[in-house]
N, C-alpha and C positions, 0 to 999 in steps of 0.2 A: 645441445642436442635438440633436434627438431621433434616436435610433438604433433600428433595428429590433430588435436584440438586447435593448436595454433594455426595449422595449415587450413583447417576448416574456416576459421575466423577470417584469415587472409583472403581466401577465395571468395567468401561471401561479401566482404567489404569491396573487393574488386568488382563483383557482379552487381551489387546494389548501389555502390557509389558513396556510401556513408556508414559511419559506425552505428548511428542510430537505427537505420533500416536493417543493418546486419544483426544488431542485437534483437530486434523484433523477430527476424526470421529464425534465429538460433535459440530464442527463448531465454536469453541471458541479459544482464544489465549492460548499459553502454560503457560504464567504467571497466567491466570485465573484458569487453571487447578491446578497449584501449590497453589494458594490462597484457592481454595475450599478444597483441600486435607488438608491443614494446619488447616482450620476451623473444618473439620471433626475430625481430631486428637485432637483438643482442646475439642470438644464436647464429644468424647468417653473417653478421659483422658489417652491415651497411643499412642505410635508411631505405624503407620501402614506401614511405609517404612523406610529402611535405605538408606540414600542419600549419594552416593559416586561417584565422578567423573561424575556428571550429570546423574547417573543411579539410578533407584528406585528399591530396592530389597524388596519384601514384607516380613514383619515380620511374626512370627508364629501367632500372633494375627490377622493380616490381612487375613491370609489363613483360620483361623477359622471363621472369620466374613463374608467372601465374599459370602458363600452359603446362609446365612440368608438375606444378602442384596439383592441378586438376587431374592429371593422369595418375598421380600417386593416390589421390583420394578416391578416384574411381576404382583403381586396383584394390585399394584397401577395402572398399565397400564390397567388391566382388569376393575378396578373400573372406570377409565376414559372412557373406551369404553362403559361400561354399562350406566354411567351417560349420555353420548352423545346419546346412543340409546334410553334411556328413554325420553330425550328431543325431539328426532326425532320420538317418538312413535314406536320405533322398539324393545323395550324390556319392560318387566314388566308383571304384571298379571291383569286379568280382570275377575270379577265375575258378571255373568248375571243371574237374576232370572226371570222366565217366566211361564205363564200358558201354557198348553200343545200345543195348536195350533201353536204359534210362535216357541216353542222349537223344534217341530217336523218338521215344514215346512218353517217358515219364517227366523229364525235365522241361521240355518246351512249354507246356501249359503253365507250369509253375513260374518259369522265367517270364513268360508273357504277362501274367498277372502282376508279378513283382515289379517289372519295369514300367508297367502302365501307370502306376502311381508315383514313380520315381524317375522323372525325365532326366535327371542328372546322373543316372546310374548306367554303366556299361558292363556287359557280361561277356566273358570269353569262355566258350564251351569247348573243351578238349575231349575228343573221342579216341579211345584206345581199347584194345582188348583188356581184360581185367589185369593180366600180368603187366601190360604196359602202363596201366594206371598205378599199380603197385611200384613199378620201377621209378615213378616220379617222386616217391616219398623222400628219398635222401636230398633231392634238390629243393624240396618244399615249393614246387612249381604250381601250387594250387591253394586256394582258400578252403575249398570243400571238394571232396572226391567221393565217387560211388564205384564200388567194385564187388564182384562176387568173392565169397570167402574161398580161401583163408586170407585174412588181413591181420597180420601180426607183426608189428614193428614198434620199437621203442619211441619213435619220433611222432607217432600219431595217436590221437584219441579216437576210439572206435565205438560207434553205435551199431549194433547188429539187428537185422530184421529177417523175417521170413514171411513168405506168402505161398499159397498152394497153386501149383500149376493147374491150368484149365486146358480142355481139348477144344480145338477149332476145326471146323470142317465145312464143306460146301453144303448149302441148304438142300441140294438134291441128293446128297449122299444117303443111302438107305439107312444108315445109322442115326440120321437126324431125328428119327421117331423116338429115340431113347432119351429120357431126361438126364441120365448119368451114363457116362461111358466107362467101361472097365476093360482090363486086358482080355478077358474072355470074349467080350463083344468085338474087340479089335483083332482077334486071332486071325492072322493072314491078311488083314486089311492093309491096303497101301498106306504106309506111314512115312511122314516127313520127319527125319531125325535131325538132331543138332550134331555138331562135330564131336568126334570121339573124345571122351573125357569131360564133356559138358554135363552139368548136374542133371539137366533134363534127360539126356541120353542115358546116363548111368542109372538114374532112377527108373526110367522106362524099361531098360534091359532087366533090371532086378525084379520088378513086379511082374513082368511078362514071364520070366523064368519061373518065378514062384507059382504063377497061375497055370503053368504048362502051356502058355499061349505062344504062338509064333509072331515075332516082331518083324514084319516084312517092310524093310526100309527101301523106299523107292527114290528118295532124295535126301541129301544132307546139306545143312546150312550152317553158316557162321552166326547169322543174326535171326532173332525171333521175327523181325519184320519180314524177312525173306520167307520164312516158314509160313507165316500167316498169309502172305501174298500167294504162295503156292496153294495153300489150302483153299483160299477163296476162288482159285481157278480149277478146283476139283482134282488136284493131284493126289491128295490124300488127307489124312488126319495128322495134326501136330499138337504137341504139348508145349504151351507157352505161358508166360506170366500173364496174369489177369489184366494188368494195366495196358500192356501192349495189345492184348486181344480187344479190349474195349476201345482203345484209341483207333484201331484199324478196322473196327466192325463195319460191315456193309450189308446191303440187301442180300448179297450172295453168301455171306459168312454167318455161321452159327457158332455160338460159344456154349460149351457144356461142361459141367463139373466132371472131374475124373476121380475114380475111386479104385484102389485106395489112395488117399491123399498123398501127394508128393510135394515135399517142401522145397522151395527155392530160397536159398540163403544168400544174403548180400549184406554189405556194410556201407555206412556213410561215415566218413572220417575226415579229420582235419589235423594240421600240425599242432601238437600240444606244447611245443617248446616256445611258442609265442602266443599271446592272447588273440583270440578271434576278434576281428573287427566287428563293430556294431552291425555293419552291413552283412557280413557273413553270418553272424549270429541270427539276424532277422530272417535271412533266406533259409538257413538250416531249420528254423522253427516252422516256416511255411511249408518246406518240403516234408518235414516230419508229419505235419498235420495232413498233408496230401496223401502220404503213404498210409497213414493210419485209416484215413477215410476210404482207401481202396483195399482194405483188408490185410495190410501188413501188420505183423505183430512184433 
């Protein structure tokens, strides 16, 4: 059986031209070099050197073999580096599935920072509506996923979060003078709603009804990014998550707290029937830190 150390000695002797020089390069004794060469010759079944007057002359077989040996050793060195990088979370691949808000605004800055110090890491970001993300659970097609609640499935481990919606509006909107926006202040004001059934839309409808205020929807969107863009163009006021609002903030856009507070619930989850990779675990920790720093609970 061929051993890596035997191949290293063989290549070094071929490069340096003598067992003595090879021993110096490898930091071992000259007898150790000779022993390893002898074992290699026994393993391959033919002589690799002609030994005359303490000189080693490569045989034709040695010359034919050395190129292949060099490739094997280079590949082994690369394998060792890759294995070490994986251990240190500097190499590998990571698949993240997310509903649109995080895939547009939350995850890109975290991914950018994560890969900046890990040049051997590749990230695949899958964007789906929350139900589409949940539909990926049986296939385990992700290392980490983000979706709006509910996320209840026996195949995943779930961390639940919440943050409060904020209001976004054009800076020239007359309501911009108010430090906090309420349903009463927004009574009859052009409002940019989310699609029916979305948490932001359901919450807004409820608190407007309770306040006896008219929710005047002039546009409906699938994505927070679209609602924010419309608000920045003066179409109306929108309720969105605070991270997306901060990410898309511009000179034309103002962000205001909304009262009563409306909670936006979502989850970060991963398959729990297999151990998380060190890479996925490291990313999940950074993402959690990012969410907590931006007001998630």
